[in-house]
N, CA, C and O atoms as a GROMACS GRO file, in nm:
protein
  372
    1MET      N    1  -0.738  -0.040  -1.917
    1MET     CA    2  -0.670  -0.061  -2.045
    1MET      C    3  -0.733  -0.179  -2.117
    1MET      O    4  -0.831  -0.163  -2.190
    2SER      N    5  -0.677  -0.297  -2.096
    2SER     CA    6  -0.726  -0.416  -2.164
    2SER      C    7  -0.708  -0.537  -2.073
    2SER      O    8  -0.648  -0.528  -1.966
    3ASP      N    9  -0.762  -0.649  -2.118
    3ASP     CA   10  -0.747  -0.772  -2.041
    3ASP      C   11  -0.630  -0.851  -2.100
    3ASP      O   12  -0.648  -0.932  -2.192
    4PHE      N   13  -0.512  -0.826  -2.048
    4PHE     CA   14  -0.390  -0.888  -2.100
    4PHE      C   15  -0.377  -1.033  -2.055
    4PHE      O   16  -0.412  -1.067  -1.942
    5ASP      N   17  -0.328  -1.118  -2.144
    5ASP     CA   18  -0.293  -1.255  -2.109
    5ASP      C   19  -0.149  -1.249  -2.057
    5ASP      O   20  -0.053  -1.259  -2.134
    6ILE      N   21  -0.136  -1.234  -1.927
    6ILE     CA   22  -0.005  -1.210  -1.865
    6ILE      C   23   0.093  -1.324  -1.895
    6ILE      O   24   0.210  -1.299  -1.924
    7LYS      N   25   0.047  -1.448  -1.887
    7LYS     CA   26   0.137  -1.562  -1.912
    7LYS      C   27   0.190  -1.561  -2.054
    7LYS      O   28   0.309  -1.584  -2.077
    8ALA      N   29   0.103  -1.534  -2.151
    8ALA     CA   30   0.146  -1.530  -2.291
    8ALA      C   31   0.244  -1.416  -2.315
    8ALA      O   32   0.344  -1.432  -2.385
    9ILE      N   33   0.216  -1.301  -2.257
    9ILE     CA   34   0.305  -1.185  -2.274
    9ILE      C   35   0.439  -1.214  -2.208
    9ILE      O   36   0.544  -1.180  -2.264
   10ARG      N   37   0.437  -1.276  -2.090
   10ARG     CA   38   0.563  -1.309  -2.022
   10ARG      C   39   0.650  -1.399  -2.110
   10ARG      O   40   0.770  -1.379  -2.120
   11ARG      N   41   0.589  -1.499  -2.174
   11ARG     CA   42   0.665  -1.588  -2.263
   11ARG      C   43   0.729  -1.508  -2.377
   11ARG      O   44   0.845  -1.531  -2.411
   12GLN      N   45   0.654  -1.415  -2.434
   12GLN     CA   46   0.708  -1.336  -2.544
   12GLN      C   47   0.820  -1.244  -2.496
   12GLN      O   48   0.921  -1.228  -2.564
   13VAL      N   49   0.802  -1.185  -2.379
   13VAL     CA   50   0.905  -1.096  -2.323
   13VAL      C   51   1.032  -1.176  -2.294
   13VAL      O   52   1.142  -1.129  -2.324
   14ARG      N   53   1.017  -1.294  -2.237
   14ARG     CA   54   1.135  -1.376  -2.205
   14ARG      C   55   1.211  -1.418  -2.330
   14ARG      O   56   1.331  -1.443  -2.323
   15ALA      N   57   1.143  -1.426  -2.443
   15ALA     CA   58   1.209  -1.463  -2.568
   15ALA      C   59   1.279  -1.344  -2.635
   15ALA      O   60   1.355  -1.362  -2.730
   16MET      N   61   1.252  -1.224  -2.585
   16MET     CA   62   1.310  -1.104  -2.645
   16MET      C   63   1.456  -1.085  -2.601
   16MET      O   64   1.495  -1.125  -2.491
   17ASP      N   65   1.532  -1.024  -2.688
   17ASP     CA   66   1.672  -0.993  -2.659
   17ASP      C   67   1.682  -0.845  -2.623
   17ASP      O   68   1.675  -0.758  -2.711
   18PHE      N   69   1.698  -0.816  -2.494
   18PHE     CA   70   1.714  -0.678  -2.448
   18PHE      C   71   1.793  -0.680  -2.318
   18PHE      O   72   1.805  -0.784  -2.253
   19VAL      N   73   1.847  -0.566  -2.282
   19VAL     CA   74   1.924  -0.555  -2.157
   19VAL      C   75   1.826  -0.535  -2.043
   19VAL      O   76   1.757  -0.433  -2.035
   20ARG      N   77   1.821  -0.633  -1.955
   20ARG     CA   78   1.732  -0.624  -1.840
   20ARG      C   79   1.790  -0.530  -1.735
   20ARG      O   80   1.911  -0.513  -1.724
   21GLY      N   81   1.701  -0.469  -1.658
   21GLY     CA   82   1.743  -0.378  -1.554
   21GLY      C   83   1.813  -0.450  -1.440
   21GLY      O   84   1.786  -0.566  -1.412
   22THR      N   85   1.902  -0.379  -1.376
   22THR     CA   86   1.968  -0.432  -1.257
   22THR      C   87   1.868  -0.430  -1.141
   22THR      O   88   1.766  -0.363  -1.150
   23PRO      N   89   1.896  -0.503  -1.034
   23PRO     CA   90   1.805  -0.497  -0.919
   23PRO      C   91   1.783  -0.354  -0.867
   23PRO      O   92   1.672  -0.319  -0.827
   24ALA      N   93   1.887  -0.271  -0.868
   24ALA     CA   94   1.872  -0.132  -0.823
   24ALA      C   95   1.782  -0.053  -0.918
   24ALA      O   96   1.699   0.026  -0.874
   25GLU      N   97   1.799  -0.074  -1.049
   25GLU     CA   98   1.714  -0.006  -1.147
   25GLU      C   99   1.568  -0.050  -1.132
   25GLU      O  100   1.477   0.033  -1.133
   26VAL      N  101   1.547  -0.180  -1.117
   26VAL     CA  102   1.411  -0.232  -1.103
   26VAL      C  103   1.346  -0.175  -0.978
   26VAL      O  104   1.227  -0.142  -0.979
   27ALA      N  105   1.422  -0.163  -0.869
   27ALA     CA  106   1.368  -0.104  -0.746
   27ALA      C  107   1.326   0.041  -0.770
   27ALA      O  108   1.221   0.084  -0.723
   28MET      N  109   1.406   0.115  -0.844
   28MET     CA  110   1.373   0.254  -0.877
   28MET      C  111   1.248   0.259  -0.965
   28MET      O  112   1.160   0.342  -0.943
   29TRP      N  113   1.241   0.170  -1.066
   29TRP     CA  114   1.125   0.166  -1.154
   29TRP      C  115   1.000   0.131  -1.075
   29TRP      O  116   0.891   0.182  -1.103
   30HIS      N  117   1.015   0.043  -0.975
   30HIS     CA  118   0.901   0.004  -0.892
   30HIS      C  119   0.848   0.126  -0.817
   30HIS      O  120   0.726   0.146  -0.809
   31GLU      N  121   0.938   0.207  -0.761
   31GLU     CA  122   0.897   0.330  -0.692
   31GLU      C  123   0.830   0.427  -0.788
   31GLU      O  124   0.727   0.487  -0.756
   32ASP      N  125   0.887   0.442  -0.906
   32ASP     CA  126   0.829   0.530  -1.008
   32ASP      C  127   0.689   0.484  -1.047
   32ASP      O  128   0.598   0.564  -1.066
   33MET      N  129   0.673   0.351  -1.061
   33MET     CA  130   0.543   0.296  -1.098
   33MET      C  131   0.440   0.323  -0.987
   33MET      O  132   0.325   0.356  -1.014
   34ALA      N  133   0.484   0.308  -0.863
   34ALA     CA  134   0.393   0.335  -0.750
   34ALA      C  135   0.348   0.481  -0.751
   34ALA      O  136   0.231   0.511  -0.727
   35ASP      N  137   0.442   0.572  -0.778
   35ASP     CA  138   0.406   0.714  -0.787
   35ASP      C  139   0.309   0.739  -0.902
   35ASP      O  140   0.212   0.814  -0.886
   36SER      N  141   0.334   0.679  -1.016
   36SER     CA  142   0.246   0.696  -1.133
   36SER      C  143   0.107   0.642  -1.104
   36SER      O  144   0.007   0.702  -1.141
   37ARG      N  145   0.103   0.526  -1.039
   37ARG     CA  146  -0.027   0.466  -1.006
   37ARG      C  147  -0.104   0.556  -0.910
   37ARG      O  148  -0.224   0.575  -0.926
   38ALA      N  149  -0.035   0.612  -0.812
   38ALA     CA  150  -0.101   0.702  -0.716
   38ALA      C  151  -0.159   0.823  -0.789
   38ALA      O  152  -0.270   0.867  -0.758
   39ASN      N  153  -0.085   0.876  -0.886
   39ASN     CA  154  -0.135   0.989  -0.964
   39ASN      C  155  -0.259   0.952  -1.045
   39ASN      O  156  -0.352   1.030  -1.057
   40LEU      N  157  -0.259   0.830  -1.101
   40LEU     CA  158  -0.376   0.784  -1.176
   40LEU      C  159  -0.498   0.775  -1.085
   40LEU      O  160  -0.608   0.813  -1.124
   41VAL      N  161  -0.478   0.724  -0.965
   41VAL     CA  162  -0.589   0.711  -0.870
   41VAL      C  163  -0.643   0.849  -0.834
   41VAL      O  164  -0.764   0.868  -0.824
   42ILE      N  165  -0.553   0.944  -0.813
   42ILE     CA  166  -0.595   1.082  -0.782
   42ILE      C  167  -0.681   1.137  -0.895
   42ILE      O  168  -0.778   1.209  -0.871
   43GLU      N  169  -0.645   1.103  -1.019
   43GLU     CA  170  -0.720   1.150  -1.137
   43GLU      C  171  -0.843   1.062  -1.165
   43GLU      O  172  -0.908   1.079  -1.268
   44ASP      N  173  -0.874   0.971  -1.074
   44ASP     CA  174  -0.988   0.879  -1.086
   44ASP      C  175  -0.975   0.790  -1.210
   44ASP      O  176  -1.074   0.756  -1.275
   45MET      N  177  -0.851   0.752  -1.241
   45MET     CA  178  -0.822   0.659  -1.350
   45MET      C  179  -0.759   0.535  -1.287
   45MET      O  180  -0.640   0.508  -1.306
   46ILE      N  181  -0.839   0.461  -1.214
   46ILE     CA  182  -0.788   0.351  -1.133
   46ILE      C  183  -0.755   0.231  -1.222
   46ILE      O  184  -0.841   0.178  -1.291
   47PRO      N  185  -0.626   0.188  -1.218
   47PRO     CA  186  -0.588   0.070  -1.297
   47PRO      C  187  -0.661  -0.055  -1.247
   47PRO      O  188  -0.693  -0.068  -1.129
   48THR      N  189  -0.687  -0.146  -1.340
   48THR     CA  190  -0.750  -0.272  -1.303
   48THR      C  191  -0.645  -0.367  -1.243
   48THR      O  192  -0.525  -0.340  -1.249
   49ARG      N  193  -0.691  -0.476  -1.187
   49ARG     CA  194  -0.598  -0.577  -1.136
   49ARG      C  195  -0.511  -0.630  -1.248
   49ARG      O  196  -0.393  -0.658  -1.229
   50ASN      N  197  -0.571  -0.646  -1.367
   50ASN     CA  198  -0.496  -0.696  -1.481
   50ASN      C  199  -0.390  -0.596  -1.524
   50ASN      O  200  -0.278  -0.634  -1.559
   51ASP      N  201  -0.424  -0.467  -1.523
   51ASP     CA  202  -0.325  -0.363  -1.554
   51ASP      C  203  -0.208  -0.372  -1.457
   51ASP      O  204  -0.091  -0.371  -1.496
   52ASP      N  205  -0.242  -0.381  -1.328
   52ASP     CA  206  -0.138  -0.391  -1.225
   52ASP      C  207  -0.052  -0.516  -1.245
   52ASP      O  208   0.070  -0.510  -1.230
   53ALA      N  209  -0.115  -0.627  -1.280
   53ALA     CA  210  -0.042  -0.752  -1.303
   53ALA      C  211   0.053  -0.739  -1.422
   53ALA      O  212   0.164  -0.791  -1.419
   54PHE      N  213   0.008  -0.671  -1.526
   54PHE     CA  214   0.092  -0.650  -1.644
   54PHE      C  215   0.218  -0.573  -1.607
   54PHE      O  216   0.329  -0.615  -1.640
   55PHE      N  217   0.201  -0.461  -1.538
   55PHE     CA  218   0.317  -0.379  -1.504
   55PHE      C  219   0.406  -0.448  -1.401
   55PHE      O  220   0.528  -0.432  -1.405
   56GLU      N  221   0.348  -0.522  -1.310
   56GLU     CA  222   0.427  -0.597  -1.212
   56GLU      C  223   0.511  -0.704  -1.282
   56GLU      O  224   0.627  -0.726  -1.248
   57MET      N  225   0.451  -0.772  -1.380
   57MET     CA  226   0.524  -0.873  -1.456
   57MET      C  227   0.640  -0.809  -1.532
   57MET      O  228   0.749  -0.866  -1.538
   58MET      N  229   0.617  -0.691  -1.588
   58MET     CA  230   0.725  -0.622  -1.659
   58MET      C  231   0.841  -0.591  -1.563
   58MET      O  232   0.957  -0.604  -1.600
   59LEU      N  233   0.808  -0.549  -1.442
   59LEU     CA  234   0.912  -0.525  -1.342
   59LEU      C  235   0.983  -0.655  -1.306
   59LEU      O  236   1.106  -0.659  -1.296
   60ASP      N  237   0.906  -0.762  -1.287
   60ASP     CA  238   0.965  -0.893  -1.254
   60ASP      C  239   1.064  -0.937  -1.362
   60ASP      O  240   1.166  -0.999  -1.331
   61GLU      N  241   1.034  -0.904  -1.486
   61GLU     CA  242   1.120  -0.943  -1.598
   61GLU      C  243   1.232  -0.842  -1.624
   61GLU      O  244   1.315  -0.863  -1.713
   62GLY      N  245   1.235  -0.732  -1.548
   62GLY     CA  246   1.341  -0.634  -1.564
   62GLY      C  247   1.334  -0.554  -1.693
   62GLY      O  248   1.437  -0.512  -1.745
   63VAL      N  249   1.213  -0.535  -1.745
   63VAL     CA  250   1.196  -0.462  -1.871
   63VAL      C  251   1.208  -0.312  -1.845
   63VAL      O  252   1.134  -0.257  -1.764
   64PRO      N  253   1.301  -0.245  -1.914
   64PRO     CA  254   1.316  -0.099  -1.896
   64PRO      C  255   1.189  -0.025  -1.937
   64PRO      O  256   1.122  -0.065  -2.032
   65PRO      N  257   1.154   0.083  -1.867
   65PRO     CA  258   1.031   0.158  -1.896
   65PRO      C  259   1.010   0.194  -2.043
   65PRO      O  260   0.897   0.181  -2.091
   66PRO      N  261   1.113   0.240  -2.117
   66PRO     CA  262   1.086   0.273  -2.258
   66PRO      C  263   1.040   0.150  -2.339
   66PRO      O  264   0.956   0.162  -2.428
   67LEU      N  265   1.095   0.033  -2.306
   67LEU     CA  266   1.054  -0.089  -2.376
   67LEU      C  267   0.915  -0.132  -2.331
   67LEU      O  268   0.838  -0.185  -2.412
   68VAL      N  269   0.881  -0.111  -2.205
   68VAL     CA  270   0.745  -0.141  -2.158
   68VAL      C  271   0.645  -0.063  -2.242
   68VAL      O  272   0.544  -0.118  -2.287
   69SER      N  273   0.674   0.065  -2.264
   69SER     CA  274   0.584   0.148  -2.346
   69SER      C  275   0.572   0.094  -2.487
   69SER      O  276   0.463   0.090  -2.543
   70GLN      N  277   0.684   0.052  -2.544
   70GLN     CA  278   0.682  -0.002  -2.680
   70GLN      C  279   0.602  -0.132  -2.687
   70GLN      O  280   0.525  -0.154  -2.780
   71ILE      N  281   0.621  -0.218  -2.587
   71ILE     CA  282   0.548  -0.344  -2.582
   71ILE      C  283   0.398  -0.317  -2.570
   71ILE      O  284   0.316  -0.380  -2.637
   72LEU      N  285   0.363  -0.224  -2.484
   72LEU     CA  286   0.222  -0.189  -2.465
   72LEU      C  287   0.159  -0.139  -2.595
   72LEU      O  288   0.048  -0.179  -2.630
   73LEU      N  289   0.230  -0.052  -2.666
   73LEU     CA  290   0.179  -0.004  -2.795
   73LEU      C  291   0.159  -0.119  -2.893
   73LEU      O  292   0.060  -0.123  -2.966
   74ARG      N  293   0.253  -0.212  -2.894
   74ARG     CA  294   0.243  -0.327  -2.985
   74ARG      C  295   0.126  -0.416  -2.947
   74ARG      O  296   0.052  -0.462  -3.034
   75LEU      N  297   0.108  -0.441  -2.816
   75LEU     CA  298  -0.004  -0.523  -2.771
   75LEU      C  299  -0.138  -0.463  -2.812
   75LEU      O  300  -0.231  -0.535  -2.848
   76LEU      N  301  -0.145  -0.331  -2.806
   76LEU     CA  302  -0.269  -0.261  -2.840
   76LEU      C  303  -0.280  -0.234  -2.990
   76LEU      O  304  -0.378  -0.175  -3.036
   77ASP      N  305  -0.179  -0.277  -3.066
   77ASP     CA  306  -0.173  -0.258  -3.211
   77ASP      C  307  -0.191  -0.111  -3.249
   77ASP      O  308  -0.260  -0.077  -3.345
   78HIS      N  309  -0.127  -0.026  -3.171
   78HIS     CA  310  -0.131   0.118  -3.193
   78HIS      C  311  -0.056   0.153  -3.321
   78HIS      O  312   0.043   0.087  -3.354
   79PRO      N  313  -0.099   0.254  -3.393
   79PRO     CA  314  -0.030   0.293  -3.517
   79PRO      C  315   0.117   0.330  -3.496
   79PRO      O  316   0.198   0.316  -3.588
   80ASP      N  317   0.152   0.378  -3.377
   80ASP     CA  318   0.291   0.415  -3.350
   80ASP      C  319   0.375   0.298  -3.298
   80ASP      O  320   0.491   0.317  -3.262
   81ALA      N  321   0.317   0.179  -3.292
   81ALA     CA  322   0.388   0.063  -3.239
   81ALA      C  323   0.502   0.021  -3.330
   81ALA      O  324   0.496   0.035  -3.452
   82ASP      N  325   0.606  -0.031  -3.267
   82ASP     CA  326   0.720  -0.086  -3.340
   82ASP      C  327   0.681  -0.226  -3.386
   82ASP      O  328   0.676  -0.320  -3.306
   83ARG      N  329   0.653  -0.240  -3.514
   83ARG     CA  330   0.605  -0.367  -3.569
   83ARG      C  331   0.712  -0.476  -3.567
   83ARG      O  332   0.681  -0.593  -3.587
   84SER      N  333   0.837  -0.439  -3.544
   84SER     CA  334   0.943  -0.540  -3.541
   84SER      C  335   0.952  -0.611  -3.406
   84SER      O  336   1.021  -0.712  -3.394
   85LEU      N  337   0.883  -0.560  -3.304
   85LEU     CA  338   0.886  -0.628  -3.175
   85LEU      C  339   0.816  -0.763  -3.185
   85LEU      O  340   0.709  -0.773  -3.244
   86PRO      N  341   0.876  -0.867  -3.126
   86PRO     CA  342   0.816  -1.001  -3.133
   86PRO      C  343   0.705  -1.018  -3.030
   86PRO      O  344   0.710  -1.108  -2.946
   87VAL      N  345   0.605  -0.932  -3.039
   87VAL     CA  346   0.492  -0.932  -2.946
   87VAL      C  347   0.366  -0.939  -3.032
   87VAL      O  348   0.350  -0.864  -3.128
   88THR      N  349   0.276  -1.029  -2.995
   88THR     CA  350   0.153  -1.047  -3.070
   88THR      C  351   0.047  -0.950  -3.020
   88THR      O  352   0.012  -0.951  -2.902
   89PRO      N  353  -0.005  -0.865  -3.109
   89PRO     CA  354  -0.113  -0.775  -3.067
   89PRO      C  355  -0.231  -0.854  -3.010
   89PRO      O  356  -0.257  -0.966  -3.051
   90MET      N  357  -0.299  -0.794  -2.916
   90MET     CA  358  -0.407  -0.864  -2.846
   90MET      C  359  -0.516  -0.915  -2.940
   90MET      O  360  -0.566  -1.026  -2.921
   91GLY      N  361  -0.552  -0.839  -3.039
   91GLY     CA  362  -0.657  -0.880  -3.131
   91GLY      C  363  -0.619  -0.998  -3.217
   91GLY      O  364  -0.706  -1.060  -3.279
   92ALA      N  365  -0.491  -1.031  -3.222
   92ALA     CA  366  -0.444  -1.141  -3.308
   92ALA      C  367  -0.438  -1.274  -3.236
   92ALA      O  368  -0.403  -1.375  -3.297
   93HIS      N  369  -0.473  -1.278  -3.108
   93HIS     CA  370  -0.464  -1.404  -3.030
   93HIS      C  371  -0.571  -1.498  -3.072
   93HIS      O  372  -0.580  -1.609  -3.019
   0.00000   0.00000   0.00000
């Protein structure tokens, strides 16, 4: 994907107002992420260490999967990104 500044993104995520996942939800999301990662590896689309760190940080912060997707789109400055999210696109750093 990209070389994310995990510390900067964590600060922005912590400043956001959203309902964080419960420990049980985060555990389920962690299992789902492991399954998704395994599928990517099977397809020879191996995530980088930075990719893994990004998604692990999102789990640590209890970010629900739909919001993770929105944050990722915003970071990548994708045309479908929610511009109201308080996340700085990577190219703007």
